C-alpha positions as CSV (number, residue, x, y, z in Angstrom):
1,M,38.3,13.9,11.6
2,T,40.3,14.1,8.3
3,E,42.6,17.1,8.0
4,V,44.3,18.5,4.9
5,H,48.0,19.8,5.2
6,F,49.7,21.6,2.5
7,T,53.4,20.7,2.2
8,Q,56.2,22.3,0.2
9,I,57.1,20.3,-2.8
10,P,60.3,21.5,-4.3
11,L,60.2,22.4,-8.0
12,R,62.8,24.4,-9.9
13,I,61.3,27.6,-11.4
14,L,63.8,29.7,-13.2
15,R,63.7,33.3,-12.0
16,G,67.1,34.8,-12.7
17,N,69.5,32.7,-10.7
18,D,67.1,31.9,-7.9
19,F,65.0,28.9,-7.1
20,E,61.8,29.0,-5.2
21,R,59.8,26.5,-3.2
22,L,56.1,26.8,-4.0
23,P,53.1,24.9,-2.6
24,L,51.5,22.9,-5.4
25,L,49.7,19.8,-4.2
26,P,47.7,18.9,-1.1
27,K,48.9,16.0,0.9
28,M,46.1,14.1,2.7
29,S,46.7,12.8,6.2
30,D,44.3,11.2,8.7
31,S,44.6,12.5,12.2
32,R,42.3,9.8,13.6
33,P,43.6,6.9,15.6
34,K,44.3,3.9,13.4
35,D,41.6,1.8,15.1
36,E,39.0,4.5,14.7
37,A,39.8,5.1,11.1
38,Q,39.3,1.4,10.3
39,Q,35.9,1.2,12.0
40,D,33.8,3.4,9.7
41,E,30.6,1.6,10.3
42,E,28.8,0.6,13.5
43,E,29.4,-3.0,14.4
44,D,26.4,-5.2,13.5
45,V,26.0,-7.2,16.7
46,V,23.0,-9.3,15.4
47,A,24.7,-10.2,12.1
48,D,27.8,-11.3,14.0
49,V,25.8,-13.9,15.9
50,I,23.3,-15.2,13.3
51,G,25.0,-14.2,10.0
52,E,23.9,-11.6,7.4
53,F,21.8,-14.1,5.5
54,G,21.0,-17.8,5.8
55,S,18.2,-20.3,5.6
56,W,16.5,-18.7,8.6
57,Q,16.3,-15.3,6.9
58,L,15.4,-16.9,3.6
59,R,12.3,-18.6,5.0
60,L,11.2,-15.5,6.9
61,T,11.8,-13.1,4.0
62,F,9.6,-15.3,1.8
63,L,6.9,-15.6,4.4
64,L,6.8,-11.8,5.2
65,A,6.6,-11.1,1.4
66,M,3.3,-13.0,1.3
67,F,1.7,-10.3,3.5
68,N,1.8,-8.0,0.5
69,I,-0.8,-10.1,-1.4
70,P,-4.0,-9.5,0.7
71,S,-3.1,-5.8,0.9
72,T,-2.7,-5.6,-2.9
73,W,-6.1,-7.4,-3.2
74,H,-7.8,-4.8,-1.0
75,I,-6.3,-1.9,-3.0
76,M,-7.4,-3.3,-6.4
77,A,-10.7,-5.0,-5.4
78,Y,-12.5,-1.7,-5.3
79,T,-11.8,-1.2,-9.0
80,F,-14.0,-4.2,-9.8
81,Q,-16.5,-3.6,-7.0
82,S,-17.3,-0.1,-8.4
83,L,-17.6,-1.0,-12.1
84,E,-20.5,0.9,-13.7
85,R,-23.1,-1.2,-15.3
86,P,-25.6,0.0,-17.9
87,F,-28.5,1.7,-16.1
88,W,-31.7,3.6,-16.8
89,C,-34.6,5.3,-15.0
90,A,-36.7,2.7,-13.2
91,R,-39.9,1.5,-14.9
92,Y,-43.2,1.7,-13.1
93,D,-43.9,-1.4,-11.2
94,S,-47.2,-2.0,-13.0
95,I,-45.6,-2.2,-16.4
96,R,-42.5,-4.4,-15.7
97,D,-44.2,-7.5,-16.9
98,F,-44.9,-6.3,-20.5
99,V,-42.5,-3.4,-21.0
100,T,-38.9,-4.5,-21.5
101,P,-36.0,-2.3,-20.5
102,D,-35.2,-1.6,-24.2
103,M,-38.8,-0.6,-24.9
104,W,-38.9,1.6,-21.9
105,R,-35.6,3.4,-22.6
106,N,-36.7,4.1,-26.2
107,V,-39.7,6.1,-25.0
108,S,-38.8,7.4,-21.6
109,Q,-35.3,8.9,-21.7
110,P,-34.4,12.1,-23.6
111,G,-31.6,11.3,-26.0
112,N,-28.8,9.2,-24.5
113,S,-29.3,10.5,-20.9
114,S,-29.9,7.8,-18.3
115,C,-30.3,10.4,-15.6
116,E,-33.5,12.1,-16.8
117,I,-37.0,11.1,-17.9
118,W,-39.7,13.0,-19.9
119,S,-41.7,15.2,-17.6
120,D,-45.1,14.3,-19.0
121,L,-44.5,10.6,-18.7
122,N,-46.9,8.8,-16.4
123,E,-48.1,5.4,-15.7
124,T,-51.6,5.8,-17.3
125,L,-50.0,5.9,-20.8
126,F,-49.0,2.3,-20.5
127,T,-51.5,-0.5,-20.6
128,S,-51.1,-4.1,-21.6
129,G,-52.1,-4.9,-25.2
130,T,-52.0,-1.2,-26.4
131,P,-49.9,-0.4,-29.5
132,W,-46.3,0.4,-28.9
133,P,-45.0,3.0,-28.5
134,P,-48.0,4.6,-26.8
135,T,-49.6,7.4,-28.8
136,G,-49.5,11.0,-27.8
137,M,-46.1,10.9,-26.1
138,P,-44.1,12.9,-25.2
139,V,-46.4,15.8,-25.1
140,S,-43.8,18.3,-24.0
141,E,-40.0,18.4,-24.5
142,T,-39.0,19.0,-20.9
143,S,-37.4,16.4,-18.7
144,R,-37.0,15.8,-15.0
145,P,-34.3,14.0,-13.0
146,C,-34.8,10.3,-12.2
147,T,-35.2,9.3,-8.5
148,Q,-34.8,5.5,-9.0
149,W,-32.8,3.4,-11.4
150,E,-32.6,-0.1,-12.8
151,Y,-29.3,-1.8,-13.6
152,D,-28.1,-4.5,-16.0
153,E,-26.8,-7.0,-13.6
154,R,-26.2,-9.9,-15.9
155,N,-22.4,-9.5,-15.3
156,G,-22.8,-9.3,-11.6
157,T,-23.7,-6.8,-8.9
158,T,-21.6,-3.8,-7.9
159,L,-21.8,-1.3,-5.0
160,V,-22.7,1.4,-7.6
161,A,-26.0,-0.3,-8.3
162,E,-26.7,-1.1,-4.6
163,W,-26.3,2.4,-3.4
164,N,-27.3,4.2,-6.7
165,L,-23.9,5.9,-7.2
166,V,-24.9,7.3,-10.6
167,C,-25.7,10.7,-12.1
168,D,-25.4,13.4,-9.4
169,R,-24.1,10.7,-6.9
170,A,-21.4,9.4,-9.2
171,V,-18.8,11.5,-7.5
172,L,-19.2,9.4,-4.4
173,V,-17.4,6.5,-6.2
174,N,-14.2,8.6,-6.1
175,V,-14.9,9.8,-2.6
176,A,-14.9,6.2,-1.4
177,E,-11.6,5.5,-3.1
178,M,-10.1,8.7,-1.6
179,T,-11.1,7.7,1.9
180,F,-9.1,4.4,1.5
181,L,-6.1,6.3,0.2
182,T,-6.4,8.8,3.0
183,G,-6.3,5.9,5.5
184,V,-3.2,4.7,3.6
185,A,-1.5,8.1,3.9
186,I,-2.2,8.5,7.6
187,G,-1.4,4.8,8.3
188,G,2.0,5.1,6.6
189,L,2.9,7.9,9.1
190,V,1.4,6.4,12.3
191,S,2.2,2.7,11.8
192,G,5.9,3.4,12.0
193,M,5.7,5.0,15.3
194,I,3.4,2.3,16.6
195,S,5.8,-0.5,15.6
196,D,8.7,1.5,17.2
197,K,6.9,1.5,20.5
198,F,5.2,-1.9,20.5
199,G,7.4,-4.0,18.2
200,R,7.3,-5.1,14.6
201,K,5.7,-8.5,15.1
202,R,2.9,-7.3,17.4
203,T,2.0,-4.4,15.1
204,L,2.0,-6.7,12.1
205,L,-0.2,-9.4,13.5
206,I,-2.7,-6.9,15.1
207,S,-2.9,-5.1,11.7
208,V,-3.6,-8.4,9.9
209,F,-6.3,-9.2,12.3
210,A,-7.9,-5.7,12.0
211,Q,-7.6,-6.1,8.2
212,I,-9.6,-9.3,8.3
213,V,-12.2,-7.8,10.6
214,F,-12.7,-4.6,8.6
215,G,-12.8,-6.5,5.3
216,T,-15.4,-8.9,6.6
217,V,-17.6,-6.1,8.1
218,I,-17.6,-4.4,4.7
219,S,-19.1,-7.5,3.1
220,F,-22.2,-7.3,5.3
221,N,-22.5,-3.5,5.7
222,P,-25.8,-2.1,4.5
223,W,-25.0,1.6,4.6
224,F,-22.7,3.6,2.2
225,E,-21.7,6.1,4.9
226,L,-20.4,3.3,7.1
227,F,-18.7,1.8,4.1
228,L,-16.7,5.1,3.8
229,V,-15.6,4.9,7.4
230,I,-14.6,1.3,7.3
231,R,-12.7,1.8,4.0
232,F,-10.6,4.5,5.8
233,F,-9.6,2.1,8.5
234,L,-9.0,-0.7,6.0
235,G,-6.5,1.5,4.2
236,F,-4.9,2.4,7.5
237,V,-4.3,-1.2,8.6
238,S,-3.4,-2.4,5.1
239,V,-0.4,-0.1,4.8
240,S,0.5,-0.9,8.4
241,V,0.7,-4.6,7.3
242,V,3.0,-3.8,4.4
243,F,5.3,-1.4,6.3
244,S,5.5,-3.5,9.5
245,A,6.4,-6.6,7.5
246,F,8.9,-4.7,5.4
247,V,10.7,-3.3,8.4
248,L,10.8,-6.7,10.1
249,C,12.2,-8.2,6.8
250,M,14.9,-5.6,6.7
251,E,15.9,-6.1,10.3
252,L,16.4,-9.8,10.0
253,V,19.2,-9.5,7.5
254,G,22.5,-7.6,7.3
255,G,25.0,-6.1,5.0
256,K,24.3,-6.2,1.2
257,W,21.3,-8.5,1.9
258,R,19.3,-5.6,3.1
259,T,19.1,-4.2,-0.4
260,I,18.4,-7.6,-1.9
261,S,15.7,-8.5,0.7
262,G,14.1,-5.1,0.4
263,V,13.6,-5.6,-3.4
264,S,12.6,-9.2,-3.1
265,Y,10.0,-8.4,-0.5
266,L,8.0,-6.6,-3.1
267,F,8.0,-9.4,-5.7
268,P,4.5,-10.7,-4.7
269,V,2.9,-7.3,-5.5
270,P,2.6,-8.0,-9.3
271,L,1.3,-11.5,-8.4
272,G,-1.4,-9.8,-6.3
273,Y,-2.5,-7.7,-9.3
274,I,-2.7,-10.7,-11.6
275,T,-4.5,-12.9,-9.1
276,V,-7.1,-10.3,-8.1
277,A,-8.0,-9.9,-11.7
278,G,-8.6,-13.6,-12.0
279,I,-10.6,-13.7,-8.8
280,A,-12.8,-10.7,-9.8
281,Y,-13.4,-12.3,-13.2
282,V,-14.8,-15.4,-11.6
283,V,-16.5,-13.7,-8.6
284,R,-18.8,-11.0,-10.0
285,E,-20.8,-10.2,-6.8
286,W,-19.1,-7.4,-5.0
287,R,-19.9,-8.6,-1.5
288,I,-18.6,-12.1,-2.2
289,L,-15.6,-10.7,-3.9
290,Q,-14.8,-8.7,-0.7
291,L,-15.0,-11.8,1.4
292,T,-12.9,-13.7,-1.1
293,V,-10.0,-11.2,-0.9
294,T,-10.3,-10.9,2.9
295,L,-10.6,-14.4,4.4
296,P,-7.3,-15.9,2.9
297,A,-5.4,-13.6,5.3
298,I,-6.6,-15.8,8.1
299,T,-3.8,-18.2,7.1
300,L,-1.2,-15.5,7.7
301,L,-2.3,-15.3,11.4
302,A,-0.7,-18.7,11.8
303,A,2.6,-16.9,11.3
304,I,2.4,-15.9,15.0
305,W,4.2,-19.2,15.8
306,V,6.8,-18.8,13.1
307,I,7.7,-15.1,12.7
308,P,10.0,-13.8,15.5
309,E,10.2,-10.3,16.8
310,S,12.9,-8.2,15.2
311,P,16.2,-9.0,17.0
312,R,17.4,-5.5,16.3
313,W,14.3,-4.0,17.9
314,L,14.7,-6.3,20.9
315,L,18.4,-5.3,21.2
316,A,17.5,-1.6,21.1
317,M,14.8,-2.1,23.7
318,R,17.2,-4.2,25.8
319,K,14.8,-7.1,26.0
320,Q,17.5,-9.6,26.9
321,D,15.6,-12.8,27.3
322,R,13.5,-12.5,24.2
323,L,16.6,-11.4,22.2
324,M,18.6,-14.5,23.2
325,E,15.7,-16.8,22.3
326,V,15.5,-15.4,18.8
327,L,19.3,-15.4,18.3
328,K,19.6,-19.0,19.5
329,R,16.9,-20.1,17.1
330,A,18.3,-18.2,14.2
331,A,21.9,-19.4,14.9
332,A,20.8,-23.0,15.1
333,S,18.9,-22.7,11.8
334,N,21.8,-21.1,10.1
335,K,24.2,-23.8,11.6
336,L,26.2,-21.2,13.5
337,P,27.6,-21.3,17.1
338,I,24.7,-20.8,19.5
339,P,25.3,-17.8,21.7
340,N,25.2,-18.4,25.4
341,D,26.4,-15.1,26.9
342,P,23.8,-12.3,26.6
343,E,25.9,-9.9,28.6
344,K,28.6,-10.2,26.0
345,I,26.2,-9.5,23.2
346,L,24.6,-6.5,25.0
347,A,28.1,-5.1,25.7
348,K,28.8,-4.9,22.0
349,A,25.6,-3.1,21.3
350,P,25.8,0.7,20.8
351,P,25.0,2.5,24.0
352,Q,21.7,4.3,24.2
353,E,22.4,8.0,23.9
354,K,20.6,10.3,26.4
355,G,19.9,12.8,23.7
356,N,17.8,10.4,21.7
357,E,14.8,10.4,24.0
358,G,13.2,13.3,22.0
359,V,13.8,11.8,18.6
360,G,10.7,11.6,16.6
361,V,8.9,13.0,13.5
362,A,9.7,16.6,14.5
363,T,13.4,15.7,14.2
364,L,13.0,15.7,10.4
365,F,12.3,19.4,10.5
366,K,14.7,20.7,13.1
367,T,17.6,21.8,10.8
368,A,17.4,23.6,7.5
369,Q,19.3,20.8,5.7
370,I,17.2,17.9,7.0
371,R,14.1,19.9,6.5
372,K,14.9,20.5,2.9
373,I,15.7,16.8,2.3
374,S,12.5,15.7,4.1
375,L,10.3,18.1,2.0
376,I,11.9,17.0,-1.2
377,L,11.3,13.3,-0.4
378,Y,7.7,14.0,0.5
379,V,7.0,15.8,-2.8
380,V,8.7,13.1,-4.8
381,W,6.9,10.2,-3.2
382,F,3.6,12.1,-3.3
383,A,4.1,12.6,-7.1
384,L,5.1,9.0,-7.7
385,Y,2.2,7.6,-5.8
386,M,-0.3,10.0,-7.3
387,V,0.7,9.0,-10.8
388,Y,1.1,5.3,-10.0
389,Y,-2.3,4.8,-8.2
390,G,-3.9,7.2,-10.6
391,L,-3.1,4.8,-13.4
392,V,-3.6,1.6,-11.5
393,L,-7.0,2.5,-9.9
394,N,-8.4,3.9,-13.2
395,L,-7.8,1.0,-15.4
396,S,-11.5,0.7,-16.0
397,S,-11.4,4.1,-17.8
398,I,-8.9,2.9,-20.4
399,G,-11.5,0.7,-22.1
400,D,-11.3,-2.8,-23.4
401,D,-11.2,-5.6,-20.8
402,I,-10.7,-4.4,-17.3
403,Y,-9.7,-7.8,-16.1
404,L,-7.1,-8.2,-18.8
405,N,-5.8,-4.7,-18.3
406,T,-5.2,-5.3,-14.6
407,A,-3.4,-8.6,-15.2
408,I,-1.2,-7.0,-17.8
409,S,-0.4,-4.0,-15.5
410,G,0.6,-6.5,-12.8
411,G,2.9,-8.4,-15.2
412,K,4.5,-5.2,-16.4
413,N,4.4,-3.4,-13.1
414,P,6.8,-0.4,-13.5
415,L,8.1,-0.7,-9.9
416,F,9.7,-4.0,-10.8
């Protein structure tokens, strides 16, 4: 604890024939023992053994960063899958052969509305070979809502057309996106606690596997209601993939490299935006697009033989055998002395404090100061993500070429 002592510094102040000693400047003195004062930071046992950064950390940081790409694809793919195509009220089956969509729209829909049809329109007014447009229509000026629609699918199929998410059902397009983001929000909170309990590597690989399963099921799902449920879980596991890989990446390095690795970990995100725009431009069928952005993640499952568990998590959990295995492999790769004495390493580790058993999310709200900091951070991050995803996920509303807009937004990503 640093203490401040005020000392008497003699200065001559003329007051008659007297001189006075007045306290003017504080003199700083450190009452801590010399060894304690020099050791301001907790000793990094892992970095002492394997180094703060080396070839081992470089390879793993690069590999872990690649986990961002499939998750970015899943976030952006829905923008292309839910594109609205030109649509109109469906023609009668009996007239499809001789009444083109343009002819039908000219006589059937009031004004520019694609959600309504003239009330007095009926199938008997249309016969092959009669003059066009049919005489005597419309008789009244009232309209009625459409119950079926046709879509212009020359540029590919979308889930909007498959489940008729138009007119009074158009709001469901945004509902589907919100279910995904709700899964992201909840997954961001829960995945951290899961990885603390079961380990970073296990949480990461299980999340990747679940991401592949949910993404594949969506491709073959025939019901919109089930689509909403699966999208929620897809958002949950996608953010779990990103967060678990990030924490693991940060716990492999030490010192100043934590900042550098943390920033470098996010470099593939703009690449994900750019590549998904190219994929969606080529693959215009929404189900095939879903499979295209899902299946490449299978290659990441091979990382189970390459990516180690976090040595810092193993140290905190006192898993001695697995810790030594990771440290030996890392030290050998970084060309450092291979540790052989686990007891010596564990002895340097900070002791587990008995008061930490109850540490959890509730700890962030226990005191007034930490509660204020937590709430401020929640509001700031909520505002940032709301604006960021509001812009990114609504690029189709800007106009022009949605594929080009997405690629440009990736290249000029404001987070980088």
